[in-house]
N, C-alpha and C positions, 0 to 999 in steps of 0.2 A: 871544729864545728862544722865544716862540712861535711865530712864524714857522717857525722852523726844526722845531720840532715838527710842523707841517703840511705842510712840504714831507717832511720823512721819512713821515708817514702816507700821503701821496699817491706817493711813490715805490713804498712797499709794496704799497699797492692797486693800483698799475700795474704791479707785478712779477706779482703773483697773478694778474690777468687776462691777462698775457702767458703764464705758465705752463698756464693753462687757459681757450683761448680758446672762447667759447660760439659754436656753429653759427650761423649767419644763415639758414641755409635748412632745409627738412624736406622729405625724398622722400616721395612719394606715389604710389599706383597705385589702379587702378580697384578696386572692393572685391570684383568677383568674382575678382581675382587669386588664386591660390593660394600665391605668393611672398610671405614675411614680411620675408626677409632678402636682401640683396643684396650682391654681391662687387665691390668698387670698380673692378677691371679689367673685368668684366660691363658695369657700369653706363656706363663710358668707352665701351665699343664699341656700347651700345646708342644713347648720344648721339651717336656718330659715324657712326652706322649700319653699323656691321660685323657686328653681332648684331641680328637682325631678327623673331627668334621666342623666346618663353618657353619654358621646360623642357617644357608641354604644347603645344607646336606653335602657341600663339596668337601671332597677328603682334603683332609691340611697335609702340606709337605712341606715342613721344616727343615731347613738348612743352616749348619753352623759354620763358623769359620774353624781354622786350625787352633789347636790348643796354646800356640804361642803368641797369637793375635790380641794385641792389647783390647782391640773392641770385644773380643771374645770374653775376656778377664772381667772388663766392666760389665758386660752383660748378664754373664754368670752371678757375678755379684749384686746387681742390683735386682734382677728379675727372678733369679733361682736362688738367691740368698745363699749359696754357695760357691767354693771356690771350682774353678775348672778341674783340679786333682779330685775334687768332691763329686763332681758330676760325672766325671769319667768313671770315679768308681761303683757309682750308681749304675753306670750303664753296664760294667764288668757284672757285676751281681745280677740285673735284670738278663741280660744276654746267658748266662751260666745256667739260670734258672728257666731258661725258655720262656720269659715274658716279655720278651720284645727287643728290638734294635734301636740304636741311637740314630737321631737324625745324622745325614750324612754331614762329612766333615769337608768343605771344598777350599783349595789352595789359597785363595786370595778372596778380596772384596769383589774384583771383576768377575770372577766365576760364581760367585753368590748372586750379583746382579742377572748375570745371563741365565743363571737356573730360574732365578725367582720370575725374570721377565718371560720367560719361555714356557712353563710351567703351572696351570691352572690350579690354584688352590696352595701354591708356595707361598712362603714368608720366610725371611730371614733378617739380618742385621748385617751392617757394613760401617766401615769407619767413616765420620762424620767427614763430610768433602766428596766424598767418592761419587763419579758421575753415575748417575741411574739410569740411564740408558732406557727408560721405559718402564721401569719398576715405580710403584706407587708408594709413597712415605705415608706409613700409618703414623697416628697419634697416639700416644701412649695414657690411657686415663689412670 
């Protein structure tokens, strides 16, 4: 009887987390940015390098985490609607055809925070809970 109760509690807890998934990443921008909210579609355009300037005409400098970072996998699925492998294939085709270069891939969350905090126009994402050391959090519309 007790085992059944534990199973029911476990199933109920599992359904709560499935209904309310917590984001595994945080969007960040350079502290000089005048943007506090960003549209999901515009964000995708930024990371696919189809949008290159902020509304104030500052050049946008997106940065990615490495391909094995869990935050990158979640960001790629939620924002770009593609797997990390699909995004990398997209960039291989663009590079081969001379149509651009991907955002730089930085080694870890701390490197992304450091880059974003020190480069005007920079935008990135890091694992939730990462110390932001001066970077500004962006709200996703």
